[in-house]
C-alpha angles and dihedrals in degrees: 000000000000123000089234091066089063096060111121122195119232114282094235143353089268092069095054107024112174114259137172092269092051091049092050091047093049092048092047089047093052091047093050092045091054094041090052091047092239120150123224089245095054092048093045093052089048090054095045097245133108123267090242092054091049092047089055089051092051093048090050093245094113121060118229126226118208093251094057092042088056093050094048091050091052095046097048088050089060089063097054111120 
């Protein structure tokens, strides 16, 4: 069983309320993803989450926990040319 399968989203919006750091992270993530030519689906699969879930993260509708943030950072780095 992969570690990614054990990632649990925050229980509520309180746990991962959107802050300026998250907004900056999300914007930088979107820019990198587009720059690297990676689709949301491809990055989501690499992170072990659904495209729909990833899309909510990128739109700022889904709070991020530190574990998932670290996984996304690692996976987007793998696509760098």
